[in-house]
C-alpha positions as CSV (number, residue, x, y, z in Angstrom):
1,N,18.3,1.3,15.5
2,I,14.8,0.8,14.1
3,P,11.8,2.9,14.8
4,S,9.2,1.2,16.7
5,C,6.8,2.1,14.3
6,A,8.5,0.4,11.5
7,V,9.2,-3.1,13.0
8,N,5.7,-4.4,12.1
9,C,6.4,-3.3,8.2
10,I,9.7,-4.9,8.3
11,E,8.7,-8.3,10.1
12,Q,5.8,-8.4,7.6
13,S,8.2,-7.8,4.5
14,V,10.8,-10.5,6.0
15,V,7.8,-13.1,6.2
16,K,6.2,-12.0,2.6
17,V,9.5,-11.5,0.8
18,T,11.8,-14.5,2.1
19,G,9.3,-17.2,3.8
20,C,11.6,-16.5,6.8
21,G,10.5,-16.2,10.1
22,S,10.1,-12.7,11.3
23,T,12.8,-12.8,13.6
24,D,15.3,-15.3,11.8
25,V,18.1,-12.9,11.1
26,D,20.5,-15.3,9.5
27,C,17.8,-16.5,7.0
28,A,16.6,-12.7,6.2
29,C,20.3,-10.9,5.9
30,P,21.1,-12.2,2.5
31,H,17.6,-10.8,1.0
32,F,18.0,-7.3,2.9
33,D,17.7,-5.5,-0.1
34,D,14.3,-7.1,-1.3
35,I,13.2,-6.7,2.4
36,E,14.0,-3.1,2.5
37,N,12.2,-2.4,-1.0
38,D,9.1,-4.2,0.0
39,A,8.9,-2.4,3.5
40,I,9.5,1.2,2.5
41,P,6.1,2.0,1.4
42,C,4.6,0.6,4.3
43,V,6.7,2.6,6.5
44,I,6.1,6.0,4.5
45,S,2.2,4.8,4.9
46,S,2.6,4.8,8.5
47,Q,1.9,8.4,9.6
48,G,4.1,9.8,12.2
49,C,6.6,7.6,11.7
50,G,10.1,8.9,12.6
51,P,13.0,8.2,14.5
52,D,12.1,7.2,18.3
């Protein structure tokens, strides 16, 4: 499960890193590591972001 506070960061990273639509799982999945690396700083800087 993804904490709701991280969803926006991940969606932005999917589009930025892959050019895929933010909900296009088939397109984005092969780029998981790149998406994760791009999204982590955003999630960390989201104050109070933790498991729901």
